[in-house]
VEXGURO-825624 format. One record per atom (N, C-alpha, C): residue number from 1; residue in one letter; atom name; x, y, z. Coordinates in Angstrom, 3 decimals. Layout:
<atom bagu="NUM" selum="A" vovo="CA" east="X" north="Y" up="Z"/>
...
REM end
This chain:
<atom bagu="1" selum="X" vovo="N" east="-15.361" north="-20.364" up="-10.718"/>
<atom bagu="1" selum="X" vovo="CA" east="-15.878" north="-19.029" up="-10.706"/>
<atom bagu="1" selum="X" vovo="C" east="-14.757" north="-18.055" up="-10.375"/>
<atom bagu="2" selum="X" vovo="N" east="-14.802" north="-16.905" up="-10.990"/>
<atom bagu="2" selum="X" vovo="CA" east="-13.842" north="-15.846" up="-10.692"/>
<atom bagu="2" selum="X" vovo="C" east="-14.554" north="-14.745" up="-9.912"/>
<atom bagu="3" selum="X" vovo="N" east="-13.914" north="-14.323" up="-8.830"/>
<atom bagu="3" selum="X" vovo="CA" east="-14.437" north="-13.262" up="-7.979"/>
<atom bagu="3" selum="X" vovo="C" east="-13.422" north="-12.121" up="-7.974"/>
<atom bagu="4" selum="X" vovo="N" east="-13.867" north="-10.916" up="-8.276"/>
<atom bagu="4" selum="X" vovo="CA" east="-12.995" north="-9.740" up="-8.232"/>
<atom bagu="4" selum="X" vovo="C" east="-13.185" north="-9.028" up="-6.897"/>
<atom bagu="5" selum="X" vovo="N" east="-12.067" north="-8.605" up="-6.314"/>
<atom bagu="5" selum="X" vovo="CA" east="-12.076" north="-7.868" up="-5.055"/>
<atom bagu="5" selum="X" vovo="C" east="-11.301" north="-6.575" up="-5.289"/>
<atom bagu="6" selum="X" vovo="N" east="-11.910" north="-5.440" up="-4.965"/>
<atom bagu="6" selum="X" vovo="CA" east="-11.216" north="-4.168" up="-5.168"/>
<atom bagu="6" selum="X" vovo="C" east="-10.102" north="-4.024" up="-4.137"/>
<atom bagu="7" selum="X" vovo="N" east="-8.940" north="-3.579" up="-4.593"/>
<atom bagu="7" selum="X" vovo="CA" east="-7.736" north="-3.572" up="-3.767"/>
<atom bagu="7" selum="X" vovo="C" east="-6.957" north="-2.269" up="-3.913"/>
<atom bagu="8" selum="X" vovo="N" east="-6.283" north="-1.880" up="-2.839"/>
<atom bagu="8" selum="X" vovo="CA" east="-5.469" north="-0.667" up="-2.866"/>
<atom bagu="8" selum="X" vovo="C" east="-4.110" north="-0.881" up="-3.530"/>
<atom bagu="9" selum="X" vovo="N" east="-3.687" north="-2.144" up="-3.637"/>
<atom bagu="9" selum="X" vovo="CA" east="-2.393" north="-2.438" up="-4.245"/>
<atom bagu="9" selum="X" vovo="C" east="-2.426" north="-3.841" up="-4.832"/>
<atom bagu="10" selum="X" vovo="N" east="-1.285" north="-4.339" up="-5.289"/>
<atom bagu="10" selum="X" vovo="CA" east="-1.260" north="-5.602" up="-6.033"/>
<atom bagu="10" selum="X" vovo="C" east="-0.643" north="-6.769" up="-5.267"/>
<atom bagu="11" selum="X" vovo="N" east="-0.994" north="-6.875" up="-3.974"/>
<atom bagu="11" selum="X" vovo="CA" east="-0.541" north="-8.031" up="-3.199"/>
<atom bagu="11" selum="X" vovo="C" east="-1.654" north="-8.480" up="-2.266"/>
<atom bagu="12" selum="X" vovo="N" east="-1.541" north="-9.710" up="-1.782"/>
<atom bagu="12" selum="X" vovo="CA" east="-2.553" north="-10.244" up="-0.865"/>
<atom bagu="12" selum="X" vovo="C" east="-2.574" north="-9.510" up="0.473"/>
<atom bagu="13" selum="X" vovo="N" east="-1.483" north="-8.827" up="0.805"/>
<atom bagu="13" selum="X" vovo="CA" east="-1.424" north="-8.041" up="2.035"/>
<atom bagu="13" selum="X" vovo="C" east="-2.038" north="-6.653" up="1.882"/>
<atom bagu="14" selum="X" vovo="N" east="-2.424" north="-6.305" up="0.662"/>
<atom bagu="14" selum="X" vovo="CA" east="-3.047" north="-5.002" up="0.413"/>
<atom bagu="14" selum="X" vovo="C" east="-4.394" north="-4.925" up="1.100"/>
<atom bagu="15" selum="X" vovo="N" east="-4.822" north="-3.704" up="1.389"/>
<atom bagu="15" selum="X" vovo="CA" east="-6.128" north="-3.532" up="2.011"/>
<atom bagu="15" selum="X" vovo="C" east="-7.216" north="-3.408" up="0.946"/>
<atom bagu="16" selum="X" vovo="N" east="-8.399" north="-3.777" up="1.374"/>
<atom bagu="16" selum="X" vovo="CA" east="-9.597" north="-3.710" up="0.558"/>
<atom bagu="16" selum="X" vovo="C" east="-9.890" north="-2.242" up="0.230"/>
<atom bagu="17" selum="X" vovo="N" east="-10.266" north="-1.975" up="-1.006"/>
<atom bagu="17" selum="X" vovo="CA" east="-10.603" north="-0.618" up="-1.441"/>
<atom bagu="17" selum="X" vovo="C" east="-12.119" north="-0.503" up="-1.546"/>
<atom bagu="18" selum="X" vovo="N" east="-12.697" north="0.463" up="-0.862"/>
<atom bagu="18" selum="X" vovo="CA" east="-14.144" north="0.656" up="-0.881"/>
<atom bagu="18" selum="X" vovo="C" east="-14.655" north="1.170" up="-2.228"/>
<atom bagu="19" selum="X" vovo="N" east="-13.761" north="1.703" up="-3.048"/>
<atom bagu="19" selum="X" vovo="CA" east="-14.162" north="2.294" up="-4.325"/>
<atom bagu="19" selum="X" vovo="C" east="-14.088" north="1.241" up="-5.436"/>
<atom bagu="20" selum="X" vovo="N" east="-15.087" north="1.221" up="-6.279"/>
<atom bagu="20" selum="X" vovo="CA" east="-15.058" north="0.300" up="-7.406"/>
<atom bagu="20" selum="X" vovo="C" east="-14.306" north="0.927" up="-8.575"/>
<atom bagu="21" selum="X" vovo="N" east="-14.836" north="1.974" up="-9.135"/>
<atom bagu="21" selum="X" vovo="CA" east="-14.228" north="2.588" up="-10.322"/>
<atom bagu="21" selum="X" vovo="C" east="-12.871" north="3.203" up="-10.090"/>
<atom bagu="22" selum="X" vovo="N" east="-12.598" north="3.604" up="-8.874"/>
<atom bagu="22" selum="X" vovo="CA" east="-11.329" north="4.258" up="-8.533"/>
<atom bagu="22" selum="X" vovo="C" east="-10.375" north="3.358" up="-7.754"/>
<atom bagu="23" selum="X" vovo="N" east="-10.697" north="2.079" up="-7.629"/>
<atom bagu="23" selum="X" vovo="CA" east="-9.775" north="1.141" up="-6.976"/>
<atom bagu="23" selum="X" vovo="C" east="-8.500" north="1.037" up="-7.805"/>
<atom bagu="24" selum="X" vovo="N" east="-7.382" north="0.926" up="-7.141"/>
<atom bagu="24" selum="X" vovo="CA" east="-6.101" north="0.842" up="-7.858"/>
<atom bagu="24" selum="X" vovo="C" east="-5.955" north="-0.486" up="-8.598"/>
<atom bagu="25" selum="X" vovo="N" east="-6.438" north="-1.566" up="-7.973"/>
<atom bagu="25" selum="X" vovo="CA" east="-6.293" north="-2.907" up="-8.543"/>
<atom bagu="25" selum="X" vovo="C" east="-7.556" north="-3.729" up="-8.303"/>
<atom bagu="26" selum="X" vovo="N" east="-7.684" north="-4.754" up="-9.081"/>
<atom bagu="26" selum="X" vovo="CA" east="-8.702" north="-5.779" up="-8.863"/>
<atom bagu="26" selum="X" vovo="C" east="-7.965" north="-7.095" up="-8.629"/>
<atom bagu="27" selum="X" vovo="N" east="-8.235" north="-7.729" up="-7.497"/>
<atom bagu="27" selum="X" vovo="CA" east="-7.704" north="-9.056" up="-7.241"/>
<atom bagu="27" selum="X" vovo="C" east="-8.717" north="-10.044" up="-7.797"/>
<atom bagu="28" selum="X" vovo="N" east="-8.287" north="-10.898" up="-8.705"/>
<atom bagu="28" selum="X" vovo="CA" east="-9.158" north="-11.911" up="-9.280"/>
<atom bagu="28" selum="X" vovo="C" east="-8.854" north="-13.236" up="-8.580"/>
<atom bagu="29" selum="X" vovo="N" east="-9.827" north="-13.718" up="-7.825"/>
<atom bagu="29" selum="X" vovo="CA" east="-9.696" north="-14.978" up="-7.099"/>
<atom bagu="29" selum="X" vovo="C" east="-10.481" north="-16.042" up="-7.862"/>
<atom bagu="30" selum="X" vovo="N" east="-9.770" north="-17.094" up="-8.270"/>
<atom bagu="30" selum="X" vovo="CA" east="-10.392" north="-18.192" up="-9.007"/>
<atom bagu="30" selum="X" vovo="C" east="-10.728" north="-19.301" up="-8.018"/>
<atom bagu="31" selum="X" vovo="N" east="-12.022" north="-19.571" up="-7.844"/>
<atom bagu="31" selum="X" vovo="CA" east="-12.447" north="-20.550" up="-6.845"/>
<atom bagu="31" selum="X" vovo="C" east="-12.164" north="-21.985" up="-7.268"/>
<atom bagu="32" selum="X" vovo="N" east="-11.916" north="-22.212" up="-8.546"/>
<atom bagu="32" selum="X" vovo="CA" east="-11.669" north="-23.580" up="-9.020"/>
<atom bagu="32" selum="X" vovo="C" east="-10.271" north="-24.071" up="-8.656"/>
<atom bagu="33" selum="X" vovo="N" east="-9.262" north="-23.213" up="-8.856"/>
<atom bagu="33" selum="X" vovo="CA" east="-7.892" north="-23.641" up="-8.548"/>
<atom bagu="33" selum="X" vovo="C" east="-7.268" north="-22.830" up="-7.400"/>
<atom bagu="34" selum="X" vovo="N" east="-8.087" north="-21.962" up="-6.775"/>
<atom bagu="34" selum="X" vovo="CA" east="-7.686" north="-21.125" up="-5.641"/>
<atom bagu="34" selum="X" vovo="C" east="-6.525" north="-20.185" up="-5.970"/>
<atom bagu="35" selum="X" vovo="N" east="-6.383" north="-19.838" up="-7.232"/>
<atom bagu="35" selum="X" vovo="CA" east="-5.320" north="-18.920" up="-7.654"/>
<atom bagu="35" selum="X" vovo="C" east="-5.806" north="-17.469" up="-7.561"/>
<atom bagu="36" selum="X" vovo="N" east="-4.845" north="-16.565" up="-7.509"/>
<atom bagu="36" selum="X" vovo="CA" east="-5.154" north="-15.134" up="-7.533"/>
<atom bagu="36" selum="X" vovo="C" east="-4.263" north="-14.441" up="-8.552"/>
<atom bagu="37" selum="X" vovo="N" east="-4.800" north="-13.396" up="-9.124"/>
<atom bagu="37" selum="X" vovo="CA" east="-4.010" north="-12.520" up="-9.980"/>
<atom bagu="37" selum="X" vovo="C" east="-4.514" north="-11.106" up="-9.771"/>
<atom bagu="38" selum="X" vovo="N" east="-3.639" north="-10.143" up="-9.987"/>
<atom bagu="38" selum="X" vovo="CA" east="-4.012" north="-8.745" up="-9.811"/>
<atom bagu="38" selum="X" vovo="C" east="-4.009" north="-8.049" up="-11.160"/>
<atom bagu="39" selum="X" vovo="N" east="-5.065" north="-7.290" up="-11.387"/>
<atom bagu="39" selum="X" vovo="CA" east="-5.192" north="-6.513" up="-12.615"/>
<atom bagu="39" selum="X" vovo="C" east="-5.194" north="-5.046" up="-12.219"/>
<atom bagu="40" selum="X" vovo="N" east="-4.308" north="-4.281" up="-12.820"/>
<atom bagu="40" selum="X" vovo="CA" east="-4.262" north="-2.851" up="-12.550"/>
<atom bagu="40" selum="X" vovo="C" east="-5.478" north="-2.176" up="-13.169"/>
<atom bagu="41" selum="X" vovo="N" east="-6.087" north="-1.274" up="-12.431"/>
<atom bagu="41" selum="X" vovo="CA" east="-7.192" north="-0.485" up="-12.965"/>
<atom bagu="41" selum="X" vovo="C" east="-6.587" north="0.706" up="-13.701"/>
<atom bagu="42" selum="X" vovo="N" east="-6.473" north="0.591" up="-14.990"/>
<atom bagu="42" selum="X" vovo="CA" east="-5.815" north="1.627" up="-15.787"/>
<atom bagu="42" selum="X" vovo="C" east="-6.644" north="2.907" up="-15.888"/>
<atom bagu="43" selum="X" vovo="N" east="-7.889" north="2.855" up="-15.451"/>
<atom bagu="43" selum="X" vovo="CA" east="-8.772" north="4.013" up="-15.550"/>
<atom bagu="43" selum="X" vovo="C" east="-8.986" north="4.718" up="-14.222"/>
<atom bagu="44" selum="X" vovo="N" east="-8.143" north="4.420" up="-13.251"/>
<atom bagu="44" selum="X" vovo="CA" east="-8.315" north="4.975" up="-11.908"/>
<atom bagu="44" selum="X" vovo="C" east="-8.289" north="6.510" up="-11.917"/>
<atom bagu="45" selum="X" vovo="N" east="-7.535" north="7.118" up="-12.805"/>
<atom bagu="45" selum="X" vovo="CA" east="-7.420" north="8.577" up="-12.845"/>
<atom bagu="45" selum="X" vovo="C" east="-8.211" north="9.224" up="-13.975"/>
<atom bagu="46" selum="X" vovo="N" east="-9.075" north="8.457" up="-14.626"/>
<atom bagu="46" selum="X" vovo="CA" east="-9.913" north="8.999" up="-15.684"/>
<atom bagu="46" selum="X" vovo="C" east="-10.831" north="10.065" up="-15.100"/>
<atom bagu="47" selum="X" vovo="N" east="-11.012" north="11.167" up="-15.832"/>
<atom bagu="47" selum="X" vovo="CA" east="-11.838" north="12.262" up="-15.317"/>
<atom bagu="47" selum="X" vovo="C" east="-13.287" north="11.844" up="-15.125"/>
<atom bagu="48" selum="X" vovo="N" east="-13.822" north="11.072" up="-16.041"/>
<atom bagu="48" selum="X" vovo="CA" east="-15.213" north="10.615" up="-15.900"/>
<atom bagu="48" selum="X" vovo="C" east="-15.342" north="9.223" up="-16.501"/>
<atom bagu="49" selum="X" vovo="N" east="-16.339" north="8.488" up="-16.042"/>
<atom bagu="49" selum="X" vovo="CA" east="-16.594" north="7.159" up="-16.578"/>
<atom bagu="49" selum="X" vovo="C" east="-15.718" north="6.066" up="-16.017"/>
<atom bagu="50" selum="X" vovo="N" east="-15.055" north="6.321" up="-14.882"/>
<atom bagu="50" selum="X" vovo="CA" east="-14.155" north="5.311" up="-14.312"/>
<atom bagu="50" selum="X" vovo="C" east="-14.911" north="4.037" up="-13.943"/>
<atom bagu="51" selum="X" vovo="N" east="-16.106" north="4.175" up="-13.406"/>
<atom bagu="51" selum="X" vovo="CA" east="-16.901" north="3.004" up="-13.013"/>
<atom bagu="51" selum="X" vovo="C" east="-17.281" north="2.149" up="-14.196"/>
<atom bagu="52" selum="X" vovo="N" east="-17.709" north="2.793" up="-15.268"/>
<atom bagu="52" selum="X" vovo="CA" east="-18.076" north="2.069" up="-16.489"/>
<atom bagu="52" selum="X" vovo="C" east="-16.877" north="1.338" up="-17.073"/>
<atom bagu="53" selum="X" vovo="N" east="-15.748" north="2.006" up="-17.098"/>
<atom bagu="53" selum="X" vovo="CA" east="-14.536" north="1.397" up="-17.653"/>
<atom bagu="53" selum="X" vovo="C" east="-14.039" north="0.262" up="-16.755"/>
<atom bagu="54" selum="X" vovo="N" east="-14.166" north="0.433" up="-15.445"/>
<atom bagu="54" selum="X" vovo="CA" east="-13.799" north="-0.642" up="-14.518"/>
<atom bagu="54" selum="X" vovo="C" east="-14.718" north="-1.839" up="-14.726"/>
<atom bagu="55" selum="X" vovo="N" east="-16.013" north="-1.578" up="-14.921"/>
<atom bagu="55" selum="X" vovo="CA" east="-16.965" north="-2.666" up="-15.179"/>
<atom bagu="55" selum="X" vovo="C" east="-16.586" north="-3.415" up="-16.446"/>
<atom bagu="56" selum="X" vovo="N" east="-16.155" north="-2.693" up="-17.462"/>
<atom bagu="56" selum="X" vovo="CA" east="-15.738" north="-3.338" up="-18.697"/>
<atom bagu="56" selum="X" vovo="C" east="-14.524" north="-4.240" up="-18.465"/>
<atom bagu="57" selum="X" vovo="N" east="-13.579" north="-3.785" up="-17.659"/>
<atom bagu="57" selum="X" vovo="CA" east="-12.408" north="-4.600" up="-17.320"/>
<atom bagu="57" selum="X" vovo="C" east="-12.847" north="-5.888" up="-16.626"/>
<atom bagu="58" selum="X" vovo="N" east="-13.787" north="-5.769" up="-15.701"/>
<atom bagu="58" selum="X" vovo="CA" east="-14.307" north="-6.923" up="-14.966"/>
<atom bagu="58" selum="X" vovo="C" east="-14.984" north="-7.905" up="-15.923"/>
<atom bagu="59" selum="X" vovo="N" east="-15.806" north="-7.388" up="-16.810"/>
<atom bagu="59" selum="X" vovo="CA" east="-16.518" north="-8.232" up="-17.780"/>
<atom bagu="59" selum="X" vovo="C" east="-15.521" north="-8.982" up="-18.654"/>
<atom bagu="60" selum="X" vovo="N" east="-14.516" north="-8.280" up="-19.149"/>
<atom bagu="60" selum="X" vovo="CA" east="-13.509" north="-8.895" up="-20.019"/>
<atom bagu="60" selum="X" vovo="C" east="-12.670" north="-9.941" up="-19.275"/>
<atom bagu="61" selum="X" vovo="N" east="-12.613" north="-9.860" up="-17.961"/>
<atom bagu="61" selum="X" vovo="CA" east="-11.832" north="-10.807" up="-17.155"/>
<atom bagu="61" selum="X" vovo="C" east="-12.599" north="-12.080" up="-16.836"/>
<atom bagu="62" selum="X" vovo="N" east="-13.861" north="-12.139" up="-17.219"/>
<atom bagu="62" selum="X" vovo="CA" east="-14.653" north="-13.345" up="-16.987"/>
<atom bagu="62" selum="X" vovo="C" east="-15.100" north="-13.524" up="-15.549"/>
<atom bagu="63" selum="X" vovo="N" east="-15.234" north="-12.434" up="-14.832"/>
<atom bagu="63" selum="X" vovo="CA" east="-15.627" north="-12.459" up="-13.428"/>
<atom bagu="63" selum="X" vovo="C" east="-17.132" north="-12.666" up="-13.298"/>
<atom bagu="64" selum="X" vovo="N" east="-17.550" north="-13.439" up="-12.276"/>
<atom bagu="64" selum="X" vovo="CA" east="-18.972" north="-13.674" up="-12.012"/>
<atom bagu="64" selum="X" vovo="C" east="-19.484" north="-12.878" up="-10.820"/>
<atom bagu="65" selum="X" vovo="N" east="-18.556" north="-12.427" up="-9.941"/>
<atom bagu="65" selum="X" vovo="CA" east="-18.941" north="-11.692" up="-8.739"/>
<atom bagu="65" selum="X" vovo="C" east="-17.880" north="-10.637" up="-8.451"/>
<atom bagu="66" selum="X" vovo="N" east="-18.317" north="-9.482" up="-7.957"/>
<atom bagu="66" selum="X" vovo="CA" east="-17.399" north="-8.415" up="-7.569"/>
<atom bagu="66" selum="X" vovo="C" east="-17.689" north="-8.025" up="-6.126"/>
<atom bagu="67" selum="X" vovo="N" east="-16.618" north="-7.916" up="-5.333"/>
<atom bagu="67" selum="X" vovo="CA" east="-16.741" north="-7.443" up="-3.959"/>
<atom bagu="67" selum="X" vovo="C" east="-16.093" north="-6.067" up="-3.891"/>
<atom bagu="68" selum="X" vovo="N" east="-16.890" north="-5.072" up="-3.501"/>
<atom bagu="68" selum="X" vovo="CA" east="-16.401" north="-3.707" up="-3.385"/>
<atom bagu="68" selum="X" vovo="C" east="-17.227" north="-2.982" up="-2.336"/>
<atom bagu="69" selum="X" vovo="N" east="-16.855" north="-1.751" up="-2.047"/>
<atom bagu="69" selum="X" vovo="CA" east="-17.585" north="-0.975" up="-1.059"/>
<atom bagu="69" selum="X" vovo="C" east="-18.828" north="-0.331" up="-1.626"/>
<atom bagu="70" selum="X" vovo="N" east="-18.749" north="0.104" up="-2.872"/>
<atom bagu="70" selum="X" vovo="CA" east="-19.881" north="0.773" up="-3.501"/>
<atom bagu="70" selum="X" vovo="C" east="-19.699" north="0.718" up="-5.014"/>
<atom bagu="71" selum="X" vovo="N" east="-20.798" north="0.864" up="-5.703"/>
<atom bagu="71" selum="X" vovo="CA" east="-20.808" north="0.850" up="-7.163"/>
<atom bagu="71" selum="X" vovo="C" east="-21.632" north="2.040" up="-7.625"/>
<atom bagu="72" selum="X" vovo="N" east="-21.114" north="2.781" up="-8.581"/>
<atom bagu="72" selum="X" vovo="CA" east="-21.890" north="3.880" up="-9.133"/>
<atom bagu="72" selum="X" vovo="C" east="-23.048" north="3.357" up="-9.979"/>
<atom bagu="73" selum="X" vovo="N" east="-24.021" north="4.216" up="-10.261"/>
<atom bagu="73" selum="X" vovo="CA" east="-25.211" north="3.767" up="-10.997"/>
<atom bagu="73" selum="X" vovo="C" east="-24.913" north="3.211" up="-12.392"/>
<atom bagu="74" selum="X" vovo="N" east="-23.993" north="3.813" up="-13.110"/>
<atom bagu="74" selum="X" vovo="CA" east="-23.674" north="3.320" up="-14.462"/>
<atom bagu="74" selum="X" vovo="C" east="-22.937" north="1.991" up="-14.403"/>
<atom bagu="75" selum="X" vovo="N" east="-22.026" north="1.858" up="-13.431"/>
<atom bagu="75" selum="X" vovo="CA" east="-21.318" north="0.583" up="-13.265"/>
<atom bagu="75" selum="X" vovo="C" east="-22.302" north="-0.509" up="-12.863"/>
<atom bagu="76" selum="X" vovo="N" east="-23.232" north="-0.188" up="-11.964"/>
<atom bagu="76" selum="X" vovo="CA" east="-24.257" north="-1.156" up="-11.548"/>
<atom bagu="76" selum="X" vovo="C" east="-25.067" north="-1.630" up="-12.751"/>
<atom bagu="77" selum="X" vovo="N" east="-25.480" north="-0.675" up="-13.568"/>
<atom bagu="77" selum="X" vovo="CA" east="-26.272" north="-1.035" up="-14.748"/>
<atom bagu="77" selum="X" vovo="C" east="-25.514" north="-1.983" up="-15.660"/>
<atom bagu="78" selum="X" vovo="N" east="-24.236" north="-1.679" up="-15.896"/>
<atom bagu="78" selum="X" vovo="CA" east="-23.444" north="-2.508" up="-16.799"/>
<atom bagu="78" selum="X" vovo="C" east="-23.213" north="-3.904" up="-16.198"/>
<atom bagu="79" selum="X" vovo="N" east="-22.888" north="-3.965" up="-14.920"/>
<atom bagu="79" selum="X" vovo="CA" east="-22.652" north="-5.255" up="-14.277"/>
<atom bagu="79" selum="X" vovo="C" east="-23.939" north="-6.079" up="-14.233"/>
<atom bagu="80" selum="X" vovo="N" east="-25.055" north="-5.438" up="-13.962"/>
<atom bagu="80" selum="X" vovo="CA" east="-26.350" north="-6.133" up="-13.991"/>
<atom bagu="80" selum="X" vovo="C" east="-26.654" north="-6.689" up="-15.376"/>
<atom bagu="81" selum="X" vovo="N" east="-26.366" north="-5.900" up="-16.387"/>
<atom bagu="81" selum="X" vovo="CA" east="-26.625" north="-6.315" up="-17.769"/>
<atom bagu="81" selum="X" vovo="C" east="-25.890" north="-7.622" up="-18.097"/>
<atom bagu="82" selum="X" vovo="N" east="-24.693" north="-7.772" up="-17.559"/>
<atom bagu="82" selum="X" vovo="CA" east="-23.893" north="-8.971" up="-17.815"/>
<atom bagu="82" selum="X" vovo="C" east="-24.020" north="-10.011" up="-16.697"/>
<atom bagu="83" selum="X" vovo="N" east="-25.008" north="-9.810" up="-15.827"/>
<atom bagu="83" selum="X" vovo="CA" east="-25.333" north="-10.765" up="-14.753"/>
<atom bagu="83" selum="X" vovo="C" east="-24.153" north="-11.048" up="-13.826"/>
<atom bagu="84" selum="X" vovo="N" east="-23.426" north="-9.982" up="-13.495"/>
<atom bagu="84" selum="X" vovo="CA" east="-22.321" north="-10.091" up="-12.550"/>
<atom bagu="84" selum="X" vovo="C" east="-22.831" north="-9.643" up="-11.192"/>
<atom bagu="85" selum="X" vovo="N" east="-22.722" north="-10.540" up="-10.212"/>
<atom bagu="85" selum="X" vovo="CA" east="-23.214" north="-10.259" up="-8.873"/>
<atom bagu="85" selum="X" vovo="C" east="-22.322" north="-9.233" up="-8.182"/>
<atom bagu="86" selum="X" vovo="N" east="-22.946" north="-8.263" up="-7.513"/>
<atom bagu="86" selum="X" vovo="CA" east="-22.217" north="-7.246" up="-6.768"/>
<atom bagu="86" selum="X" vovo="C" east="-22.431" north="-7.474" up="-5.280"/>
<atom bagu="87" selum="X" vovo="N" east="-21.335" north="-7.556" up="-4.535"/>
<atom bagu="87" selum="X" vovo="CA" east="-21.381" north="-7.737" up="-3.088"/>
<atom bagu="87" selum="X" vovo="C" east="-20.715" north="-6.521" up="-2.464"/>
<atom bagu="88" selum="X" vovo="N" east="-21.424" north="-5.876" up="-1.543"/>
<atom bagu="88" selum="X" vovo="CA" east="-20.866" north="-4.687" up="-0.900"/>
<atom bagu="88" selum="X" vovo="C" east="-20.345" north="-5.035" up="0.491"/>
<atom bagu="89" selum="X" vovo="N" east="-19.141" north="-4.568" up="0.756"/>
<atom bagu="89" selum="X" vovo="CA" east="-18.467" north="-4.777" up="2.031"/>
<atom bagu="89" selum="X" vovo="C" east="-18.013" north="-3.397" up="2.497"/>
<atom bagu="90" selum="X" vovo="N" east="-18.179" north="-3.093" up="3.774"/>
<atom bagu="90" selum="X" vovo="CA" east="-17.862" north="-1.729" up="4.221"/>
<atom bagu="90" selum="X" vovo="C" east="-16.674" north="-1.648" up="5.180"/>
<atom bagu="91" selum="X" vovo="N" east="-15.811" north="-2.645" up="5.172"/>
<atom bagu="91" selum="X" vovo="CA" east="-14.674" north="-2.669" up="6.085"/>
<atom bagu="91" selum="X" vovo="C" east="-13.360" north="-2.540" up="5.310"/>
<atom bagu="92" selum="X" vovo="N" east="-12.858" north="-1.303" up="5.205"/>
<atom bagu="92" selum="X" vovo="CA" east="-11.627" north="-1.073" up="4.443"/>
<atom bagu="92" selum="X" vovo="C" east="-10.358" north="-1.386" up="5.244"/>
<atom bagu="93" selum="X" vovo="N" east="-10.516" north="-1.970" up="6.431"/>
<atom bagu="93" selum="X" vovo="CA" east="-9.334" north="-2.391" up="7.186"/>
<atom bagu="93" selum="X" vovo="C" east="-8.960" north="-3.844" up="6.870"/>
<atom bagu="94" selum="X" vovo="N" east="-9.837" north="-4.566" up="6.183"/>
<atom bagu="94" selum="X" vovo="CA" east="-9.557" north="-5.965" up="5.831"/>
<atom bagu="94" selum="X" vovo="C" east="-8.502" north="-6.027" up="4.729"/>
<atom bagu="95" selum="X" vovo="N" east="-7.695" north="-7.084" up="4.789"/>
<atom bagu="95" selum="X" vovo="CA" east="-6.741" north="-7.320" up="3.707"/>
<atom bagu="95" selum="X" vovo="C" east="-7.407" north="-8.213" up="2.661"/>
<atom bagu="96" selum="X" vovo="N" east="-6.835" north="-8.225" up="1.495"/>
<atom bagu="96" selum="X" vovo="CA" east="-7.347" north="-9.080" up="0.427"/>
<atom bagu="96" selum="X" vovo="C" east="-7.259" north="-10.543" up="0.858"/>
<atom bagu="97" selum="X" vovo="N" east="-6.146" north="-10.922" up="1.499"/>
<atom bagu="97" selum="X" vovo="CA" east="-6.003" north="-12.319" up="1.922"/>
<atom bagu="97" selum="X" vovo="C" east="-7.065" north="-12.703" up="2.946"/>
<atom bagu="98" selum="X" vovo="N" east="-7.436" north="-11.792" up="3.848"/>
<atom bagu="98" selum="X" vovo="CA" east="-8.460" north="-12.130" up="4.847"/>
<atom bagu="98" selum="X" vovo="C" east="-9.835" north="-12.303" up="4.192"/>
<atom bagu="99" selum="X" vovo="N" east="-10.113" north="-11.536" up="3.183"/>
<atom bagu="99" selum="X" vovo="CA" east="-11.385" north="-11.692" up="2.457"/>
<atom bagu="99" selum="X" vovo="C" east="-11.404" north="-13.034" up="1.731"/>
<atom bagu="100" selum="X" vovo="N" east="-10.291" north="-13.383" up="1.094"/>
<atom bagu="100" selum="X" vovo="CA" east="-10.207" north="-14.662" up="0.387"/>
<atom bagu="100" selum="X" vovo="C" east="-10.327" north="-15.824" up="1.368"/>
<atom bagu="101" selum="X" vovo="N" east="-9.659" north="-15.718" up="2.515"/>
<atom bagu="101" selum="X" vovo="CA" east="-9.752" north="-16.782" up="3.519"/>
<atom bagu="101" selum="X" vovo="C" east="-11.185" north="-16.939" up="4.027"/>
<atom bagu="102" selum="X" vovo="N" east="-11.874" north="-15.832" up="4.179"/>
<atom bagu="102" selum="X" vovo="CA" east="-13.272" north="-15.889" up="4.602"/>
<atom bagu="102" selum="X" vovo="C" east="-14.131" north="-16.568" up="3.538"/>
<atom bagu="103" selum="X" vovo="N" east="-13.883" north="-16.253" up="2.279"/>
<atom bagu="103" selum="X" vovo="CA" east="-14.615" north="-16.914" up="1.193"/>
<atom bagu="103" selum="X" vovo="C" east="-14.347" north="-18.417" up="1.205"/>
<atom bagu="104" selum="X" vovo="N" east="-13.085" north="-18.790" up="1.387"/>
<atom bagu="104" selum="X" vovo="CA" east="-12.726" north="-20.215" up="1.427"/>
<atom bagu="104" selum="X" vovo="C" east="-13.387" north="-20.919" up="2.610"/>
<atom bagu="105" selum="X" vovo="N" east="-13.318" north="-20.319" up="3.781"/>
<atom bagu="105" selum="X" vovo="CA" east="-13.843" north="-20.975" up="4.978"/>
<atom bagu="105" selum="X" vovo="C" east="-15.364" north="-21.117" up="4.941"/>
<atom bagu="106" selum="X" vovo="N" east="-16.012" north="-20.195" up="4.287"/>
<atom bagu="106" selum="X" vovo="CA" east="-17.472" north="-20.260" up="4.179"/>
<atom bagu="106" selum="X" vovo="C" east="-17.929" north="-21.043" up="2.951"/>
<atom bagu="107" selum="X" vovo="N" east="-16.957" north="-21.448" up="2.124"/>
<atom bagu="107" selum="X" vovo="CA" east="-17.295" north="-22.027" up="0.813"/>
<atom bagu="107" selum="X" vovo="C" east="-18.324" north="-21.145" up="0.125"/>
<atom bagu="108" selum="X" vovo="N" east="-18.110" north="-19.853" up="0.243"/>
<atom bagu="108" selum="X" vovo="CA" east="-19.084" north="-18.879" up="-0.238"/>
<atom bagu="108" selum="X" vovo="C" east="-18.820" north="-18.524" up="-1.696"/>
<atom bagu="109" selum="X" vovo="N" east="-18.926" north="-19.517" up="-2.536"/>
<atom bagu="109" selum="X" vovo="CA" east="-18.643" north="-19.304" up="-3.950"/>
<atom bagu="109" selum="X" vovo="C" east="-19.908" north="-19.209" up="-4.789"/>
<atom bagu="110" selum="X" vovo="N" east="-20.953" north="-19.881" up="-4.385"/>
<atom bagu="110" selum="X" vovo="CA" east="-22.152" north="-19.976" up="-5.229"/>
<atom bagu="110" selum="X" vovo="C" east="-22.966" north="-18.715" up="-5.184"/>
REM end
């Protein structure tokens, strides 16, 4: 399974970004081989529709779950349509690596 985590930058030391459509990067954590990759959100500065375009990026990446602080209504609709689970986290002081370690320790993949 692939899990996307919204991130302020493109490293595991980056902090979690509460914004979905305006997050700078998406960290893609693959639970099968425990690998990570970062995808730049090219639509972060789009005047409108950033959430929808971010959702499209997530869908094209083969992600099954997204962890973010909030999702706009259009992004929610699109992610729901493609059966992508949305998990909301409200702690923007966490690093991407700490979120991944928590997922690993809880075996919270299903």
